[in-house]
Every structure is written in C-alpha cells, then in structure tokens.
C-alpha positions in Angstrom: 14.7 154.9 -79.2 11.2 153.5 -80.1 8.8 156.0 -81.7 6.3 155.5 -78.9 8.8 156.3 -76.2 8.6 159.6 -74.2 11.8 161.3 -75.5 11.6 164.1 -72.9 13.4 161.9 -70.4 16.4 161.6 -72.8 16.4 165.2 -73.6 16.5 166.1 -69.9 19.4 163.7 -69.4 21.3 165.1 -72.3 20.8 168.7 -71.1 21.9 167.7 -67.6 25.1 166.0 -68.9 25.6 168.8 -71.5 25.9 166.2 -74.3 25.6 168.5 -77.3 26.7 165.9 -79.9 23.6 163.8 -79.7 20.6 164.6 -81.9 17.1 163.1 -81.7 15.5 162.5 -85.1 11.7 161.8 -84.8 10.0 162.6 -88.1 12.5 161.3 -90.7 11.8 157.9 -92.3 13.9 155.2 -90.6 15.3 154.0 -93.9 16.8 157.4 -94.6 18.4 157.6 -91.1 19.9 154.1 -91.5 21.3 154.9 -94.9 23.2 157.8 -93.4 24.5 155.7 -90.4 27.6 153.7 -89.9 25.9 151.1 -87.7 22.8 150.4 -85.6 22.8 149.9 -81.8 19.5 148.3 -80.7 17.7 146.0 -78.3 16.0 143.5 -80.6 14.3 145.9 -83.0 12.9 145.0 -86.4 14.7 148.1 -87.7 17.8 145.8 -87.6 16.5 143.9 -90.7 16.3 147.2 -92.6 19.9 147.9 -91.6 21.0 144.5 -93.0 19.3 145.4 -96.3 21.8 148.3 -96.5 24.7 146.2 -95.4 25.0 148.0 -92.0 26.4 146.1 -89.0 24.1 145.9 -86.0 24.9 145.6 -82.3 22.2 144.2 -79.9 22.5 145.2 -76.3 21.5 142.4 -73.9 22.6 143.9 -70.6 20.2 142.1 -68.3 21.6 138.6 -67.5 18.3 136.9 -67.0 16.9 138.5 -70.2 16.3 135.9 -73.0 16.3 137.3 -76.6 12.9 136.7 -78.0 13.4 137.3 -81.7 14.7 133.9 -82.5 17.1 133.6 -85.4 17.0 137.4 -85.9 19.1 138.0 -82.7 21.9 135.8 -84.1 22.4 138.2 -87.0 23.6 141.0 -84.7 26.7 141.4 -82.6 25.5 140.7 -79.1 27.1 142.6 -76.2 26.3 142.1 -72.5 28.0 145.1 -70.9 29.3 148.6 -71.6 32.9 147.5 -72.3 31.8 145.0 -74.9 29.7 147.7 -76.5 32.6 150.2 -76.4 34.9 147.6 -78.0 32.5 146.7 -80.8 31.8 150.4 -81.5 35.5 151.1 -81.8 35.9 148.1 -84.1 33.3 149.1 -86.6 33.8 152.8 -86.5 37.5 152.3 -87.2 36.6 150.3 -90.4 36.1 146.8 -89.1 34.2 144.4 -91.4 31.3 142.2 -90.6 32.5 138.6 -89.7 31.7 136.0 -92.3 29.5 133.9 -90.0 27.3 136.9 -89.4 27.1 137.6 -93.2 25.9 134.0 -93.8 23.2 134.3 -91.0 22.0 137.7 -92.4 21.8 136.4 -96.0 19.9 133.3 -94.8 17.5 135.4 -92.7 16.8 137.8 -95.6 16.2 134.9 -98.0 14.0 133.0 -95.6 11.8 136.0 -94.6 12.1 138.5 -97.6 13.2 136.3 -100.5 14.8 139.0 -102.5 15.6 142.7 -101.9 15.6 143.9 -105.5 12.7 146.4 -105.6 10.5 143.9 -107.6 8.4 142.4 -104.8 5.3 144.2 -105.8 5.6 143.1 -109.4 6.1 139.5 -108.2 3.0 139.6 -106.0 0.8 141.1 -108.8 2.1 138.5 -111.3 1.4 135.7 -108.8 -2.1 136.9 -108.1 -2.9 137.3 -111.8 -1.5 133.9 -112.6 -3.6 132.4 -109.7 -6.8 134.0 -110.9 -6.3 132.9 -114.5 -5.4 129.3 -113.6 -8.3 128.9 -111.2 -10.9 130.6 -113.3 -11.6 133.0 -110.5 -14.2 135.6 -111.0 -13.1 139.1 -110.0 -15.5 141.5 -108.4 -16.2 144.8 -110.0 -14.6 148.0 -108.7 -16.2 149.8 -105.8 -18.8 152.4 -106.9 -18.6 155.3 -104.4 -22.1 156.3 -105.4 -23.6 153.3 -103.7 -21.5 153.5 -100.5 -23.7 154.1 -97.4 -23.7 157.7 -96.2 -22.5 156.5 -92.8 -19.4 155.1 -94.3 -18.8 158.3 -96.1 -19.2 160.3 -92.9 -16.9 158.0 -91.0 -14.2 158.4 -93.7 -14.5 162.2 -93.6 -14.4 162.2 -89.8 -11.3 160.0 -89.9 -9.6 162.5 -92.3 -10.6 165.4 -90.0 -9.2 163.7 -87.0 -5.9 163.4 -88.7 -5.9 167.1 -89.7 -7.0 168.3 -86.2 -4.4 166.2 -84.5 -1.6 168.5 -85.6 -1.9 171.0 -82.7 1.3 169.8 -81.1 3.1 170.1 -84.5 1.8 173.7 -85.0 2.9 174.7 -81.5 6.4 173.3 -82.1 6.6 175.0 -85.5 5.6 178.4 -84.1 8.0 178.1 -81.2 10.9 177.5 -83.5 10.0 180.1 -86.1 9.1 183.0 -83.9 10.4 182.1 -80.5 7.5 183.7 -78.8 6.5 183.5 -75.2 3.7 181.2 -74.2 1.1 184.0 -74.1 2.1 185.3 -77.5 2.1 181.8 -78.9 -1.4 181.2 -77.7 -2.5 184.4 -79.5 -0.7 183.5 -82.7 -1.9 179.9 -82.6 -5.5 181.1 -82.1 -5.3 183.2 -85.2 -3.6 180.4 -87.1 -6.3 177.9 -86.0 -9.0 180.1 -87.6 -7.3 179.9 -91.0 -6.5 176.2 -90.4 -10.2 175.6 -89.7 -11.1 177.3 -93.0 -8.6 175.2 -94.9 -9.8 172.0 -93.2 -13.4 172.8 -94.3 -12.1 173.2 -97.9 -10.4 169.8 -97.6 -13.6 168.3 -96.2 -15.6 169.8 -99.1 -13.1 168.2 -101.5 -13.5 164.9 -99.8 -17.3 165.1 -100.1 -16.9 165.9 -103.9 -14.7 162.9 -104.3 -17.0 160.6 -102.5 -20.3 161.9 -104.0 
C-alpha cells in the first residue's frame, strides 16, 4: 500500500471479511519492514530496489492485460504474475524456501550496479571525496558559511512558521494516541484533547523561542 493511499478502505474490507492476521504498518521506516519480511509483493514500486539490497525476492502484480510496465529494466528484476493463481504459486514457492532464479540475480546485480554503484555504506564518503578532489583540481573558490545574523527577518519568520506548521499538524496523531491509551468516548476525548492542546501550545511556544535563539 502506498503511504498516500486512504487505508480506511482496506481496514473496512479486513473487518468485513474478518481477516485478523493482516496488520497495517504506517509509521515504521520501510527498510525496517522489509528487513523483517520474507518477500515483497508490489505493483512497480521503488521499494522493490530496497528489497533487493537486502536480498529479498519481489513479486510484481500485473493483473491488467493492457497494462504496460513503465519502470523499464526495474520490472525485469521481479517475478511477474498476471493472475491470482500465478501469485499463489509464487508465494508458495518462496515461502517454502524457494531460491531466487539465477537470471533474476544477474538482472538485480546489474540494476544495482548501474543505478547505485555499490551498497556498502560508503556512498557519502565517496561523494565528499569526489567533491573535495574536484574543488582542489579546479582551484574552485568555496563560499563562506552562512551567517544567520545577516539572514533577512522574513526568512527567519518563514522558517519558524514552517516548524510551527509541522508541530501543529499532529492533531490526528494526538487523537489516535488518546483513543488507544484511554479509550474514551468522543466527548471525553474532546475534553482531554482540549486540555492537552493547552500544554502543547505552551510547549510549542518554548520550541519557537528556542528557534528564535538559534537564529538570532
């Protein structure tokens, strides 16, 4: 499921079908979820590349006959299924310990090499060294660091407003947290949330003040 999708449709469906062995994970980093998974079922997602980094097999669902995969050589790195029975068979194969075919391994290795070069945790160091070497060889003058004292006040205010907008956007999260922790009714929840909002407002002001101090 894509992060921007409305997951309520799926939750309603699971509830209707009484499927209690399916869990939706929304806030966990995708890399952690993939690391704990046996395989990834997808429809041309870039998350497939992250699964390959971890050596996980991926199955791409192409159920619409007229649909043409649009991710080029990436689609060739996954097992492609065009109907439910093919998906069922591939799931059985991999969940029972089946190994990735050699032709897919070759395609995945080539894709990673072409697009990511190496997956060794040293990409940042390589970029820094390359930039440093480029600057030295080309006698490039580097600009001085930004002095926050000379930043226009409008920019400072925009930055603080941006931070505040992030903080204040957590109303849904607060409601969810309160529902789980206290299991209150809607009326009680509104009362509790109103009280919580007051302390949250004070805390936000403290954060705003700290931001001002950092930028002054």
